[in-house]
Each structure stands twice: as structure tokens, then as C-alpha cells.
Residue, then its C-alpha position, 0 to 999 in steps of 0.5 A: m499499500k502506498i502512503g501519502l501525506i496531505p496537505a503540504n501547502i496549508g498552514s506553514p508560517n514560511g516556505e522553509m517549513m513547508i519544504g522541510l515538511a516535505r523533506l521529512a515526509e520523504e525521509v520517513g518513508f511517505e510515498s507521496i505528498w499532496t496539496f489542496e487548492h483554493v485561490i481565495i477563502p471567502v470571509d463568508y460564503e453561501s456555497k456548501y462544501p460537500y464533504s463536511a456536515d456543516g458545509k464549511m471547509g476547515v480553513d480560515p481565510e487568514a491561513n497561508f494557502v500556497d498555490p499548489l503548483i508553486a508549492l510542489s515545484a519548490i518541493a520537487a527541487a528539494t526532494k529526490t523520490i517522493r511523488l507529488g500530487t494535487g488533491v485536487n486542483i479546480l480545473s473548471q475555474a482555470n485557464p486550461l492552457y496554463v494548467a497543461k503547460q504548468a503541469a507538463s513543466l512540473d512533471f519535467v522538472s521533477g523527473g516524472r513524479f507528478e500526479l495531476g489531481l483535478g476536480i470541477g469545484w464547488l465554491r461559487e464565490e471563488f468562481r466569481a472571483c476568478g471571472t469564470p461561470f459556475e454553471r456548466r462547470g462539469a462540461r467545461f471540465d470534460d472539454y478542458l481535459r480532452a484539450m489538455r491531453k492534446v497539448w501533452s501529446g507533443d503534436v500539433v493541437e487542433h481543438q475547437s469547442e464551445f469553450l475553446d478555440w485552439t489551433g495550430f500550435k505545439s507546447h513542449p516540454t511534454p510530461v515525462q510520464d506517458p500516460f501522464p496520470v490525471v487523478i479525478g476527485g469527487t463523489k457528486g454528480k457525474a464524478f464516477e462517469r468522469v473518472a471512468r471516461y478520463g481518469n487514470g485515478w480517483f481521489a476519493p474524499t472519504a473517511s473510512p472503508g465503510q464509506l468508500e465501499p458503496m462508492l466503488g460499486q458506483l465506480d464499477e458501474a461507470c467503468a462498465e459503461a465506459g468499457r474499462a476495468r476498474s483495475e485500470i484506475e488507481v484509487t487514492a483514499m483518505w486515511f485517518p490512522k490509528p497507530d495501534d490498529l492497522s486493520d483499516v489498511e488491510r480492508y482498503a487493500e481488499l477493496g482495491v485501493g492503491r494509495l492511502v493519503v493521511p491528513v497532517p492534522a491526523i498525525v501531527k500532535g505537538n512537535p511536527i518533526e517528532s510526530l512524523q518521525a514517530f509515524g514513520e517508525d511506528v506505522l510506515g515501518q510496519l507497512r513496508 
């Protein structure tokens, strides 16, 4: 089982500590390190965060929330083996040509260590601030991703659609990895259909094997309709570990999960260095 850490880009008082966290994660044995994305945190918002009971995300507007691709670029320069993932970036509110270029560039400078996690977004107020329509964000996402894969091919790009008019250009470097792994997040709406049609992986925002299991049935159905085997899609799930009971890891493995991502607050108690070192010895050591 691969074990990742999330998030690398929220809450650090300075860049040195953010990079230090990533270096330590690599040293103690984490396979990957991940980021969250929001460009802004509204002081107040009516949109409902779909993965919490109160509809609010657990980040204060004043928290340092470093841009994911910049954070991971800095981490890439300071590490050697740990994989880098966005969990997830909000594609529908962004310029897809810039995202394609930046993602390929990050995979290039990291030596092929980047996993591009993408989602359609939920925060209407953020879309408004970005100047992007919130409506039809799912259709926009699908079209953007199809177009971005053309950019990553290295061939001449031709893509005309309702949302884009790209013609007669190339963009290099292309990603080191082929295929370049796109991990699609979410559980709402057409999320499973989207994963089955376009994803190399699924980022599941779930808190337990019991919560995840019925969703895998939905993913199975979507894969069957898309003519794909679920085994082609790497499932990444959230894990809130109990150091003295690793039975959840076995259960996740039985369900076909390939990676578990641990939230930093779930394991960092008191001194972050001591907490991560202890987790590496007591937990990761048992899983190797």
C-alpha cells in the first residue's frame, strides 16, 4: 500500500518549513505528498462544502494557502523520490492551457514524479472571483481535459469547442510520464462517469472503508459503461490512522485501493518533526 501525506501547502508560517515538512516526509517513508487548492477563502460564503456536515471547509481565510503548483515545484527541487500530487486542483475555474503547460513543466522538472489531481469545484464565490461561470463547470471540465491531453501529446493541437478555440500550435516539454497520470476527485454528480471516461486515478474524499465501499460499486458501474476495467484506475483514499490498529489498511487493500493519503492534522500532535518521525517508525515501518 502506498501512503501519502496531505496537505503540504496549508498553514506553514514560511516556505522553509513547508519544504522541510516535505523533506521529512520523504525521509520517513511517505510515498507521496499532496496539496489542496483554493485561490481564495471567502470571509463568508453561501456555497456548501460537500464533504463536511456543516458545509464549511476547515481553513480560515487568514491561513497561508500556497498555490499548489508553486508549492510542489519548490518541493520537487528539494526532494528526490517522493511523488507529488494535487488533491485536487479546480480545473473548471482555471485557464486550461496554463494548467496543461504548468503540469507538464512540473512533471519535467521533477523527473516524472507528478500526479495531476483535478476536480470541477464547488465554491461559487471563488468562480465569481476568478471571472469564470459556475454553471456548466462539469462540461467545461470534460472539454478542458480532452484538450489538455492534446497539448501533452507534443503533436500539433487542434481543438475547437464551445469553450475553446485552439489551433496550429505545439507545447513542449511534454510530460515525462506516458500516460501522464490524471487523478479525478469527487463523489457528486457525474464524478464516477468522469473518472471512468477520463481518469487514470480517482481521489476519493472519504473517511473510512465503510464509506468508500458503496462508492466503488458506483465506480464499477461507470467503468463498465465506459468499457474499462476498474483495475485500470488507481484509487487514492483518505486515511485517518490508528497507530495501534492497522486493520483499516488491510480492508482498503481488499477493496482495491492503491494509495492512502493521511491528513497532517491526523498525525501531527505537538512537535511536527517528532510526530512524523514517530509515524514513520511506528506505522510506515509496519507497512513496508
